BAFI-563425 format. One record per residue (C-alpha): residue number from 1; x, y, z. Coordinates in steps of 0.2 Angstrom, whole numbers. Example, Ala and Ser with C-alpha at 12.3 -4.5 7.8 and 13.67 -1.06 7.14 Angstrom:
2
DRENMI num  east north    up
DRENMI   1    62   -22    39
DRENMI   2    68    -5    36
This chain:
719
DRENMI num  east north    up
DRENMI   1   651   468   440
DRENMI   2   643   479   427
DRENMI   3   625   481   432
DRENMI   4   614   491   419
DRENMI   5   595   493   421
DRENMI   6   581   503   412
DRENMI   7   572   516   423
DRENMI   8   555   521   418
DRENMI   9   552   537   426
DRENMI  10   534   544   426
DRENMI  11   529   562   430
DRENMI  12   511   566   429
DRENMI  13   505   559   413
DRENMI  14   522   558   404
DRENMI  15   535   545   405
DRENMI  16   554   544   400
DRENMI  17   566   530   400
DRENMI  18   585   530   402
DRENMI  19   599   518   407
DRENMI  20   606   517   425
DRENMI  21   623   510   426
DRENMI  22   634   505   441
DRENMI  23   643   522   438
DRENMI  24   627   532   439
DRENMI  25   624   542   454
DRENMI  26   609   551   461
DRENMI  27   616   568   455
DRENMI  28   615   560   437
DRENMI  29   597   555   439
DRENMI  30   592   571   446
DRENMI  31   600   581   432
DRENMI  32   591   570   419
DRENMI  33   574   572   427
DRENMI  34   576   591   427
DRENMI  35   582   592   410
DRENMI  36   569   580   402
DRENMI  37   554   584   412
DRENMI  38   547   603   409
DRENMI  39   542   613   424
DRENMI  40   552   600   436
DRENMI  41   561   610   448
DRENMI  42   576   604   459
DRENMI  43   571   602   477
DRENMI  44   552   602   473
DRENMI  45   550   583   470
DRENMI  46   553   566   477
DRENMI  47   557   549   470
DRENMI  48   550   532   474
DRENMI  49   553   515   464
DRENMI  50   543   500   466
DRENMI  51   549   482   465
DRENMI  52   538   466   468
DRENMI  53   529   466   484
DRENMI  54   536   484   489
DRENMI  55   527   497   478
DRENMI  56   534   513   487
DRENMI  57   553   512   491
DRENMI  58   563   528   495
DRENMI  59   576   533   482
DRENMI  60   584   549   490
DRENMI  61   603   545   492
DRENMI  62   617   536   483
DRENMI  63   615   522   496
DRENMI  64   597   520   491
DRENMI  65   602   519   473
DRENMI  66   615   505   477
DRENMI  67   602   495   487
DRENMI  68   591   497   472
DRENMI  69   604   490   459
DRENMI  70   608   476   471
DRENMI  71   589   471   473
DRENMI  72   587   471   454
DRENMI  73   602   460   451
DRENMI  74   596   448   464
DRENMI  75   579   448   457
DRENMI  76   585   447   440
DRENMI  77   575   462   435
DRENMI  78   580   473   420
DRENMI  79   568   487   422
DRENMI  80   562   498   436
DRENMI  81   547   509   438
DRENMI  82   551   526   446
DRENMI  83   538   538   451
DRENMI  84   542   557   452
DRENMI  85   530   566   464
DRENMI  86   529   585   468
DRENMI  87   531   591   485
DRENMI  88   514   597   493
DRENMI  89   525   609   503
DRENMI  90   543   611   508
DRENMI  91   540   609   527
DRENMI  92   531   593   525
DRENMI  93   545   585   515
DRENMI  94   560   596   521
DRENMI  95   571   579   521
DRENMI  96   568   576   502
DRENMI  97   571   594   499
DRENMI  98   588   595   508
DRENMI  99   594   579   500
DRENMI 100   591   585   483
DRENMI 101   599   602   486
DRENMI 102   614   595   495
DRENMI 103   618   582   482
DRENMI 104   619   595   468
DRENMI 105   629   607   481
DRENMI 106   642   594   484
DRENMI 107   643   591   466
DRENMI 108   648   608   463
DRENMI 109   659   609   478
DRENMI 110   648   621   487
DRENMI 111   641   620   505
DRENMI 112   623   619   507
DRENMI 113   615   629   521
DRENMI 114   597   620   520
DRENMI 115   600   612   537
DRENMI 116   604   629   544
DRENMI 117   588   636   537
DRENMI 118   578   621   545
DRENMI 119   586   624   562
DRENMI 120   582   643   560
DRENMI 121   564   639   557
DRENMI 122   563   627   571
DRENMI 123   568   641   584
DRENMI 124   561   657   576
DRENMI 125   544   653   581
DRENMI 126   531   665   572
DRENMI 127   546   674   564
DRENMI 128   551   658   553
DRENMI 129   550   659   535
DRENMI 130   533   653   528
DRENMI 131   531   638   516
DRENMI 132   523   640   499
DRENMI 133   504   635   499
DRENMI 134   500   623   484
DRENMI 135   489   633   472
DRENMI 136   477   625   459
DRENMI 137   487   635   447
DRENMI 138   504   627   449
DRENMI 139   501   615   434
DRENMI 140   498   629   422
DRENMI 141   517   631   420
DRENMI 142   517   615   410
DRENMI 143   504   620   398
DRENMI 144   516   627   384
DRENMI 145   532   616   383
DRENMI 146   537   609   366
DRENMI 147   535   610   348
DRENMI 148   522   598   340
DRENMI 149   512   600   356
DRENMI 150   493   598   351
DRENMI 151   477   606   357
DRENMI 152   462   598   352
DRENMI 153   450   612   357
DRENMI 154   458   622   343
DRENMI 155   462   641   344
DRENMI 156   452   644   359
DRENMI 157   460   631   369
DRENMI 158   477   636   364
DRENMI 159   474   654   368
DRENMI 160   466   650   384
DRENMI 161   481   639   390
DRENMI 162   493   652   384
DRENMI 163   486   665   395
DRENMI 164   486   653   411
DRENMI 165   504   649   406
DRENMI 166   508   668   406
DRENMI 167   500   671   423
DRENMI 168   509   656   431
DRENMI 169   526   660   424
DRENMI 170   524   679   427
DRENMI 171   525   688   411
DRENMI 172   514   697   398
DRENMI 173   513   693   380
DRENMI 174   506   702   364
DRENMI 175   497   694   349
DRENMI 176   507   697   333
DRENMI 177   494   687   323
DRENMI 178   477   680   329
DRENMI 179   464   673   319
DRENMI 180   456   656   317
DRENMI 181   470   647   309
DRENMI 182   485   654   317
DRENMI 183   491   663   333
DRENMI 184   507   671   335
DRENMI 185   512   678   352
DRENMI 186   528   688   358
DRENMI 187   534   694   375
DRENMI 188   527   711   379
DRENMI 189   545   717   383
DRENMI 190   552   713   365
DRENMI 191   551   732   360
DRENMI 192   559   739   375
DRENMI 193   571   725   380
DRENMI 194   571   714   364
DRENMI 195   565   698   373
DRENMI 196   566   684   361
DRENMI 197   551   673   368
DRENMI 198   539   669   354
DRENMI 199   527   655   350
DRENMI 200   518   651   333
DRENMI 201   504   639   332
DRENMI 202   493   635   318
DRENMI 203   478   624   314
DRENMI 204   481   607   307
DRENMI 205   469   605   293
DRENMI 206   468   585   295
DRENMI 207   462   585   312
DRENMI 208   456   603   316
DRENMI 209   467   604   331
DRENMI 210   480   618   335
DRENMI 211   499   614   334
DRENMI 212   513   623   341
DRENMI 213   525   625   326
DRENMI 214   539   636   333
DRENMI 215   543   639   351
DRENMI 216   557   650   359
DRENMI 217   553   647   377
DRENMI 218   567   657   384
DRENMI 219   565   674   390
DRENMI 220   580   687   388
DRENMI 221   571   701   397
DRENMI 222   573   706   415
DRENMI 223   569   694   430
DRENMI 224   551   688   430
DRENMI 225   541   685   446
DRENMI 226   523   678   447
DRENMI 227   512   693   453
DRENMI 228   495   693   460
DRENMI 229   488   704   447
DRENMI 230   491   702   429
DRENMI 231   484   709   412
DRENMI 232   483   691   406
DRENMI 233   469   688   419
DRENMI 234   453   690   407
DRENMI 235   435   686   409
DRENMI 236   436   670   398
DRENMI 237   450   663   409
DRENMI 238   438   667   424
DRENMI 239   424   658   415
DRENMI 240   434   643   411
DRENMI 241   439   640   430
DRENMI 242   421   643   436
DRENMI 243   411   634   424
DRENMI 244   408   618   435
DRENMI 245   404   629   451
DRENMI 246   391   638   441
DRENMI 247   383   622   435
DRENMI 248   383   616   453
DRENMI 249   379   633   461
DRENMI 250   371   646   449
DRENMI 251   368   658   462
DRENMI 252   387   661   466
DRENMI 253   391   679   468
DRENMI 254   405   689   460
DRENMI 255   412   692   477
DRENMI 256   413   675   482
DRENMI 257   423   671   465
DRENMI 258   435   685   469
DRENMI 259   439   677   486
DRENMI 260   440   659   479
DRENMI 261   452   664   466
DRENMI 262   463   672   479
DRENMI 263   463   657   490
DRENMI 264   464   644   477
DRENMI 265   474   652   464
DRENMI 266   484   666   472
DRENMI 267   477   678   460
DRENMI 268   467   695   463
DRENMI 269   454   699   450
DRENMI 270   443   714   448
DRENMI 271   425   713   451
DRENMI 272   420   716   433
DRENMI 273   431   701   427
DRENMI 274   422   690   441
DRENMI 275   404   696   435
DRENMI 276   407   695   417
DRENMI 277   416   679   419
DRENMI 278   401   672   428
DRENMI 279   390   678   413
DRENMI 280   401   668   401
DRENMI 281   401   653   412
DRENMI 282   382   654   412
DRENMI 283   382   655   393
DRENMI 284   393   640   392
DRENMI 285   382   629   404
DRENMI 286   364   635   399
DRENMI 287   366   641   381
DRENMI 288   359   657   373
DRENMI 289   344   663   382
DRENMI 290   335   668   365
DRENMI 291   337   650   359
DRENMI 292   331   643   376
DRENMI 293   313   649   371
DRENMI 294   313   638   355
DRENMI 295   319   623   365
DRENMI 296   301   623   374
DRENMI 297   294   615   359
DRENMI 298   305   600   361
DRENMI 299   302   600   380
DRENMI 300   284   601   379
DRENMI 301   284   584   369
DRENMI 302   297   576   380
DRENMI 303   287   580   396
DRENMI 304   271   572   389
DRENMI 305   282   557   382
DRENMI 306   292   554   398
DRENMI 307   279   558   411
DRENMI 308   262   551   407
DRENMI 309   247   561   413
DRENMI 310   256   577   414
DRENMI 311   249   593   408
DRENMI 312   261   604   398
DRENMI 313   256   618   386
DRENMI 314   266   632   377
DRENMI 315   257   647   370
DRENMI 316   264   659   357
DRENMI 317   258   674   348
DRENMI 318   248   669   332
DRENMI 319   256   672   316
DRENMI 320   274   676   322
DRENMI 321   277   663   336
DRENMI 322   283   674   349
DRENMI 323   283   667   367
DRENMI 324   268   671   378
DRENMI 325   267   658   391
DRENMI 326   271   641   397
DRENMI 327   261   629   409
DRENMI 328   268   612   416
DRENMI 329   260   600   429
DRENMI 330   269   583   430
DRENMI 331   259   567   431
DRENMI 332   267   562   448
DRENMI 333   261   578   455
DRENMI 334   243   577   448
DRENMI 335   241   559   454
DRENMI 336   247   563   472
DRENMI 337   238   579   474
DRENMI 338   221   571   478
DRENMI 339   229   563   494
DRENMI 340   235   581   500
DRENMI 341   225   593   510
DRENMI 342   213   602   499
DRENMI 343   222   619   499
DRENMI 344   231   628   486
DRENMI 345   242   642   487
DRENMI 346   244   654   472
DRENMI 347   258   667   469
DRENMI 348   269   675   457
DRENMI 349   287   679   458
DRENMI 350   298   690   446
DRENMI 351   312   682   435
DRENMI 352   329   689   434
DRENMI 353   335   683   417
DRENMI 354   338   694   401
DRENMI 355   319   693   396
DRENMI 356   312   695   414
DRENMI 357   294   688   415
DRENMI 358   284   680   430
DRENMI 359   284   663   438
DRENMI 360   267   658   442
DRENMI 361   265   644   455
DRENMI 362   251   633   464
DRENMI 363   257   624   479
DRENMI 364   247   611   489
DRENMI 365   250   605   507
DRENMI 366   254   587   512
DRENMI 367   249   578   528
DRENMI 368   265   582   536
DRENMI 369   263   601   534
DRENMI 370   275   602   519
DRENMI 371   272   611   503
DRENMI 372   267   600   488
DRENMI 373   271   609   472
DRENMI 374   256   605   459
DRENMI 375   259   616   444
DRENMI 376   269   631   438
DRENMI 377   270   642   423
DRENMI 378   280   656   415
DRENMI 379   272   671   408
DRENMI 380   278   688   400
DRENMI 381   269   698   414
DRENMI 382   257   696   428
DRENMI 383   240   701   420
DRENMI 384   222   696   422
DRENMI 385   223   688   405
DRENMI 386   238   677   410
DRENMI 387   231   673   427
DRENMI 388   215   667   418
DRENMI 389   224   656   406
DRENMI 390   235   648   421
DRENMI 391   219   645   432
DRENMI 392   209   637   417
DRENMI 393   223   624   415
DRENMI 394   223   621   434
DRENMI 395   204   619   433
DRENMI 396   206   605   420
DRENMI 397   217   596   434
DRENMI 398   205   600   449
DRENMI 399   188   597   442
DRENMI 400   190   579   437
DRENMI 401   195   575   455
DRENMI 402   178   580   461
DRENMI 403   182   590   476
DRENMI 404   181   608   482
DRENMI 405   198   616   485
DRENMI 406   202   632   496
DRENMI 407   214   645   488
DRENMI 408   225   656   496
DRENMI 409   233   672   488
DRENMI 410   236   690   489
DRENMI 411   225   703   483
DRENMI 412   231   706   465
DRENMI 413   217   713   455
DRENMI 414   220   702   440
DRENMI 415   221   686   451
DRENMI 416   205   691   459
DRENMI 417   195   694   444
DRENMI 418   202   678   436
DRENMI 419   197   668   452
DRENMI 420   180   674   451
DRENMI 421   179   669   433
DRENMI 422   187   652   433
DRENMI 423   182   646   450
DRENMI 424   165   655   455
DRENMI 425   160   650   472
DRENMI 426   176   641   477
DRENMI 427   183   646   494
DRENMI 428   195   660   492
DRENMI 429   206   667   507
DRENMI 430   216   683   507
DRENMI 431   234   681   514
DRENMI 432   233   688   532
DRENMI 433   251   693   532
DRENMI 434   248   704   516
DRENMI 435   233   712   524
DRENMI 436   243   716   540
DRENMI 437   256   724   530
DRENMI 438   244   734   520
DRENMI 439   237   740   536
DRENMI 440   254   745   543
DRENMI 441   258   756   528
DRENMI 442   243   767   532
DRENMI 443   250   771   550
DRENMI 444   269   775   548
DRENMI 445   278   777   565
DRENMI 446   285   794   559
DRENMI 447   267   801   559
DRENMI 448   258   791   571
DRENMI 449   269   782   583
DRENMI 450   273   764   586
DRENMI 451   260   763   600
DRENMI 452   246   767   588
DRENMI 453   253   755   575
DRENMI 454   254   740   587
DRENMI 455   237   744   594
DRENMI 456   228   744   576
DRENMI 457   238   728   571
DRENMI 458   232   719   587
DRENMI 459   214   723   584
DRENMI 460   214   719   566
DRENMI 461   223   702   572
DRENMI 462   208   699   585
DRENMI 463   196   702   570
DRENMI 464   204   689   559
DRENMI 465   206   676   572
DRENMI 466   189   678   580
DRENMI 467   180   662   581
DRENMI 468   163   669   583
DRENMI 469   153   683   575
DRENMI 470   151   691   593
DRENMI 471   169   692   595
DRENMI 472   173   698   578
DRENMI 473   160   712   581
DRENMI 474   167   717   597
DRENMI 475   185   719   590
DRENMI 476   180   727   574
DRENMI 477   170   740   583
DRENMI 478   186   745   594
DRENMI 479   197   744   578
DRENMI 480   186   757   569
DRENMI 481   186   769   585
DRENMI 482   205   767   587
DRENMI 483   209   768   568
DRENMI 484   197   781   563
DRENMI 485   194   785   544
DRENMI 486   209   776   539
DRENMI 487   202   759   545
DRENMI 488   185   763   538
DRENMI 489   192   765   521
DRENMI 490   203   750   522
DRENMI 491   188   739   529
DRENMI 492   176   745   516
DRENMI 493   186   737   502
DRENMI 494   189   721   511
DRENMI 495   176   708   512
DRENMI 496   176   698   529
DRENMI 497   171   682   521
DRENMI 498   189   682   513
DRENMI 499   199   684   529
DRENMI 500   190   682   546
DRENMI 501   187   665   554
DRENMI 502   171   669   560
DRENMI 503   163   671   542
DRENMI 504   175   661   531
DRENMI 505   164   649   520
DRENMI 506   175   634   518
DRENMI 507   189   624   526
DRENMI 508   206   632   529
DRENMI 509   213   618   540
DRENMI 510   221   631   552
DRENMI 511   230   641   538
DRENMI 512   228   660   537
DRENMI 513   243   666   526
DRENMI 514   250   662   509
DRENMI 515   266   656   517
DRENMI 516   268   640   507
DRENMI 517   268   649   491
DRENMI 518   282   660   498
DRENMI 519   291   645   503
DRENMI 520   290   638   484
DRENMI 521   297   655   478
DRENMI 522   312   653   490
DRENMI 523   314   635   486
DRENMI 524   317   639   467
DRENMI 525   325   656   470
DRENMI 526   342   649   464
DRENMI 527   335   647   447
DRENMI 528   326   663   445
DRENMI 529   341   671   434
DRENMI 530   342   656   422
DRENMI 531   335   656   405
DRENMI 532   318   649   403
DRENMI 533   322   631   399
DRENMI 534   335   628   412
DRENMI 535   323   637   425
DRENMI 536   309   624   421
DRENMI 537   321   609   420
DRENMI 538   330   614   436
DRENMI 539   313   615   445
DRENMI 540   308   598   438
DRENMI 541   324   590   444
DRENMI 542   323   598   461
DRENMI 543   305   592   463
DRENMI 544   309   575   457
DRENMI 545   323   573   471
DRENMI 546   311   581   484
DRENMI 547   297   568   480
DRENMI 548   309   554   480
DRENMI 549   317   559   496
DRENMI 550   299   560   505
DRENMI 551   294   544   497
DRENMI 552   309   534   505
DRENMI 553   307   544   522
DRENMI 554   288   539   523
DRENMI 555   292   520   521
DRENMI 556   302   522   538
DRENMI 557   288   529   548
DRENMI 558   279   517   560
DRENMI 559   265   529   566
DRENMI 560   247   531   560
DRENMI 561   248   549   557
DRENMI 562   262   559   550
DRENMI 563   276   563   562
DRENMI 564   271   582   564
DRENMI 565   253   578   566
DRENMI 566   257   563   578
DRENMI 567   267   575   589
DRENMI 568   252   587   589
DRENMI 569   240   575   594
DRENMI 570   250   569   608
DRENMI 571   252   586   614
DRENMI 572   233   589   614
DRENMI 573   230   573   623
DRENMI 574   243   578   636
DRENMI 575   235   595   639
DRENMI 576   218   588   644
DRENMI 577   223   574   656
DRENMI 578   217   583   672
DRENMI 579   200   589   664
DRENMI 580   185   582   670
DRENMI 581   173   575   656
DRENMI 582   154   571   657
DRENMI 583   144   562   645
DRENMI 584   127   568   639
DRENMI 585   123   555   627
DRENMI 586   132   542   616
DRENMI 587   142   557   606
DRENMI 588   140   572   616
DRENMI 589   151   577   630
DRENMI 590   154   591   641
DRENMI 591   173   595   646
DRENMI 592   177   605   660
DRENMI 593   194   615   657
DRENMI 594   196   633   663
DRENMI 595   178   634   656
DRENMI 596   166   620   651
DRENMI 597   163   616   632
DRENMI 598   152   605   622
DRENMI 599   160   592   611
DRENMI 600   149   582   598
DRENMI 601   159   567   591
DRENMI 602   147   563   579
DRENMI 603   146   580   571
DRENMI 604   164   583   575
DRENMI 605   161   600   582
DRENMI 606   167   608   598
DRENMI 607   160   625   605
DRENMI 608   178   632   605
DRENMI 609   176   630   586
DRENMI 610   194   625   584
DRENMI 611   190   607   578
DRENMI 612   180   615   564
DRENMI 613   192   628   560
DRENMI 614   208   617   560
DRENMI 615   200   601   554
DRENMI 616   210   592   567
DRENMI 617   203   587   585
DRENMI 618   206   600   598
DRENMI 619   212   597   616
DRENMI 620   193   597   622
DRENMI 621   189   584   608
DRENMI 622   204   572   612
DRENMI 623   198   572   630
DRENMI 624   181   567   625
DRENMI 625   187   554   613
DRENMI 626   198   546   627
DRENMI 627   184   547   639
DRENMI 628   172   537   627
DRENMI 629   187   525   625
DRENMI 630   187   527   606
DRENMI 631   202   527   594
DRENMI 632   208   545   592
DRENMI 633   214   541   575
DRENMI 634   196   538   569
DRENMI 635   192   556   571
DRENMI 636   207   562   561
DRENMI 637   206   568   543
DRENMI 638   213   555   531
DRENMI 639   225   568   524
DRENMI 640   235   568   540
DRENMI 641   238   549   540
DRENMI 642   254   540   534
DRENMI 643   245   530   522
DRENMI 644   239   544   513
DRENMI 645   255   553   513
DRENMI 646   264   538   505
DRENMI 647   251   538   491
DRENMI 648   254   556   488
DRENMI 649   272   552   483
DRENMI 650   269   535   476
DRENMI 651   269   541   458
DRENMI 652   287   548   454
DRENMI 653   293   561   442
DRENMI 654   303   554   429
DRENMI 655   319   561   421
DRENMI 656   318   569   404
DRENMI 657   336   565   395
DRENMI 658   341   577   382
DRENMI 659   353   565   373
DRENMI 660   342   564   358
DRENMI 661   337   583   358
DRENMI 662   337   590   340
DRENMI 663   340   573   332
DRENMI 664   321   569   328
DRENMI 665   311   573   313
DRENMI 666   294   575   320
DRENMI 667   291   592   313
DRENMI 668   293   602   329
DRENMI 669   310   607   324
DRENMI 670   303   617   310
DRENMI 671   294   628   323
DRENMI 672   304   643   328
DRENMI 673   298   651   345
DRENMI 674   305   669   347
DRENMI 675   309   677   364
DRENMI 676   296   690   371
DRENMI 677   300   709   368
DRENMI 678   307   716   383
DRENMI 679   314   734   386
DRENMI 680   330   734   397
DRENMI 681   328   748   410
DRENMI 682   342   759   414
DRENMI 683   355   755   427
DRENMI 684   360   738   435
DRENMI 685   346   726   435
DRENMI 686   338   723   451
DRENMI 687   339   705   459
DRENMI 688   329   708   475
DRENMI 689   311   712   477
DRENMI 690   307   729   483
DRENMI 691   298   726   500
DRENMI 692   282   736   504
DRENMI 693   282   748   518
DRENMI 694   282   740   535
DRENMI 695   287   723   528
DRENMI 696   304   724   536
DRENMI 697   311   734   552
DRENMI 698   328   740   553
DRENMI 699   333   740   571
DRENMI 700   340   756   579
DRENMI 701   357   755   585
DRENMI 702   369   767   592
DRENMI 703   385   770   583
DRENMI 704   394   776   599
DRENMI 705   391   761   611
DRENMI 706   384   748   598
DRENMI 707   369   745   609
DRENMI 708   352   743   601
DRENMI 709   337   753   607
DRENMI 710   344   772   604
DRENMI 711   355   782   593
DRENMI 712   371   792   595
DRENMI 713   362   808   600
DRENMI 714   352   801   614
DRENMI 715   366   789   620
DRENMI 716   370   791   639
DRENMI 717   382   777   641
DRENMI 718   399   781   650
DRENMI 719   414   777   638
């Protein structure tokens, strides 16, 4: 009985239909598929058909084909869906591979050796033939396949896919004509070997897309093989493949791009193509850097509209509208800062974009010892005028809160002058770490030796951490004797009120360094080479996510204090369990530890002075509180409590959608902000800060025995 069904075969995004009769064989079907589907090679695909209740049935042999026809006849079905699937690897699907090959071999009257090869690979061990690894570039072979093929992206998309097609097939081409309306390409071997391969595409005026008009897709030159290096690999090809990676990871390095191309595409690219491809991808993702400054006009209005209570200011040179500086503090950060510890860490870091500049930041500290970004800004340079402008905007946020804040910073002269002008009389602490590095630079090991350097630094640390004036005086006298004239010159220019615990006027809550500002700089480091608007918007998005995460984490806390401070309080209580405590009156106690101290619970003081310095009950204070049978939590600053932490992150930072950017008619579009004038220095632009002397130590390592502590000349190891 004649049985004829319609087979609907789908391969990737294309579908063909043909009839399958009682006389059709698997060889006929395989030949039809290879003929109709471009890029489909015999032995590298498998077939599955679907019938009701059985979505994936094998179709490999003539027996499978007969069973399919019988089932369709019984089910009274006239059509069948067949799925053509590429093989992920020959070894994984060796059965399908052998069946297809053997069918054709039998049709031609030849013998197939696929089973022999399979046996060889089974017993050869490490010497067996390796199977091909699937690559992301495998589909490029299908990019150019028939006349009438359309490219909606125009000439640019056509050229890009033509390059990828040539890379995958393994040939080079030359442009015989190339402009916005037409592209003509011929094989590079046309002159030498007379290769007839040629493609001509032109623009369709009705749709704007590019259409292949003529195509001779057959090469008559010598055999081609896909090579790992090709002249068709260009920076624009690299850019098109990494644009999504750059959007997710802006700090991606050219060396990483080179390795990824080798692993995922099997292509070797030069460092130049990787670097310039990354620059083109950044341009596609973030746009032109010069135009980014003009978009700050829209962004300033958008911040105020979407985040109520924000302070956002754009300052330009009068008359010519050239960018000078930008300041932003989001409403959610302003509302939450009053529930943070009254500390602000001020710092600046250089930007790596085309127009350089400086990123100024002011970060606070929450009750769980984490940083709390309050405000940041972008300026053309770190000058006293720019610092004054930045701090004045900061003052408009802090003064209405009605509390005094302690500032931490390095000793940048412009910043020091601006602090004295904008915040006169407010506590200002110099970063202990920076002071220590400045002192180290005056005693290089080559001239003074490590022993003297360590001795000087140890004495200076004792001066900084001394809790009483007597301790400070003893340590300072010894430091001057050991350090001689260099220390005298250093100390004469350094006010002890700004770094020593014994003389500092204000509360530092145990902080000595400007470390939180450095943490913020590292936190936003991935954005520093972006244009100004993506830089600012990247920080906002990261800050929005951080605040949201901390808000949800705090909802799960069950302790009175934040986890970090709760742990610290328990450790202080545990340390004083064996101490004797004697009461003097209702609030004064004497605690006998290694030495006796007096604790005044009413004044919240301890003669060890750590309670006053840290703003948190010391071990002696906790022992006295427990002896009085009071709640320890009543003597802890409210900034360390969980309810204050939750209030600090109660107000969220809202998204700033740009879907309507440039569509409004509020008049701001008429304002054109020019980028700052910068002079590009000679050589490759630096991407890392030059560290000061003594800031890092390179360990001495022997090149002979690879042991640290000595060099090759003094090595005594037996090898």
